[in-house]
C-alpha positions, 0 to 999 in steps of 0.5 A: 086768712087766719088774724093775728092774736094778742094777749097783754100780760095781766099775770100775778108776779112771782119773787123774779128768782129766776132772772138773775140767772141772765145777770149781765155777769154770768152773760160776759162768762158766756160771751168770754167763752164764745170768743175763744172759738176759732169760728167766733165773730160778731153777727151783723146787726142790720139797720133797716132806715127806709123800712123803719120809715115805710113802717112809720116807726124811728129804727128798726134793727134786725139781728142777722144769725144767719152768720153764726159760726158757719151754722146758720143758726143762732141755737149753737150758743145755747148747747155749746155754752150748756156743754162746757158748762157741764164739763166744767162741772164734772171736772171741778173747774169754772166755765172761765178756766174751759176755752175753745182750746182747752176744751178740744185739748186730749189733755182735757179729753183723758180727764172728762173721759167720753160723754153722749150728749142726747137732745131733741130739735127741730133741726138748730139745737141739734145741730149746735149740738152735734156741732159742739160735740164733734169738735169736742170730740163728745158723742150726740144723739138728736132725735128730731120730731114729725115734719122735719126735712131731710135737709135738716136731717143731713145738716146734724148726721153731717157734724157726726151725730146718731140722728133719725126722725120720730113719729112724735112730735117735738115735745114727745121726741124730748122725752124719748132723749131724756129717757134713752141719756138716763138708761146710759153710762155717761149720758146727759140731756142737754135740752133748751127747754126746763120742766121740775127736776131739769132746770139746770142745763136749760138755764145755762142754754139761756145764758148761751144765748145772752151773747146775742142779746149782749152783742145786739146790745153793744152794736145798737150803741155803735148806731149811737141808739142809747137802747131800745124802746121794744124789742120784739122775739119769738118763742117756741118754748120759750129759752130764747125770750126768756134769755132776751127779756132777761137781759135786757130787764138786767140791763136797764133795769131803770128804764126796760124796753118793751119786749112782745113774744111772738109764737107761731099760732099753732102752737102757742102755748104763752099766748094761752097762758097770758090768755088765762091770766093765772099765771099757771103753765098751759100747754098744746098738744097734737102735730102742731103744723106750722112752717115756723119748725123752731117755734112747733113746741108746745110745752113751756120752759118753767124758768122762762115761763117765770121771767117771761109772767114777770116782765113781758108786756104782750104775747101774740100768736102769728099764723103762719103767713104772717112769718112768710110775709116777713121773710119776703119783706126782709128778703127784698126790702126797701131799696137801699136798705141791707137784706137779710136772709130770714127761715120761716122762724126767724122772720116771724117777729119782724112779719108781725111787728110789719103787719101790726104797723101797716094794717088797720085791725090791728091799729088797736095792739099798735096803740096799746104797744105805743109804736110810733115815728119815735120807736127804736125796735129790736128783732131777732133773725135767729135763722137763715135758710136752714133748708134752702129748698122751703125757703125759696118755696116762700119767697120765691114761689109765693108759698105760705106753707 
């Protein structure tokens, strides 16, 4: 059984100029935009009291994104807000002037015209972009990497997108989609990763993810939890991790929670960067075979990487069995706790936390993080059973791959 690996963050700090991307005023704009959708509701925050006691923790909270807009995953928050910000910029408006009913109006479509939004995805982000484009009367084209499942492709096609599974990995699909967007009249790349020269739209996507972090923060206060002591957050390219880390660093600047980033071992580019310790980006290439399809990304988001290396405490690379354990524990928690249907990428942080708290070989990490009966841990289950057959094979069938 492969072991969990970790690297404590000792990277040199930068000027931290990207932290402002996740400034609270920006997140309030994103939240107001999402609240304008008729499909909007706050997703649940499950408080797992009995599980916390079993693990030797004070409080454990899991934000359940399987309820987001009926799409079974959080990603739509980023794609929809970035598309709105893009349309606002093209029409000379502020995004606050473009709530859902204005964005979907014939008047705005006449003013803005017809665009085609391109993206690459393992499933959840592409489905969110396709859904938003469909609702806004726009076109979308989605490329999916090798190994993507037919179920996830069908979900995207059902939203009216052009979508295909390619014979390439995620990062190569990103390059292909970007090249297609550049050759298409009114083609726009809506990708949840950033590289030099492509940073504006990814920053808007990260702000969209901030809605989820802000909701969770408010829900914690409803539970009389002043702030989390620890946040465990998963990472593929790192956009979500940077968004969550950025939100909490801005929200609690004097006393921020300790943030732990969890990656799939097969695609742990951030962990590799932390191991190197020089602050430079490291890339993982190849097929990156893992059940955590949403985390199978080998090239970090440049904006997020800057936020993460300035603020994250520890980077962790987790094997597939850890995510599978997390899925099963959330599906059948300690009696009296609310079950959470959490997919492979959604359950990776919880599985990691459970292993750290219950397995002797991870006692040094447990002690480094200061995880004990006083800890209040917040986690994000970013997807439900987005591929029901695979979910059942893992949770019911006992498979770890």
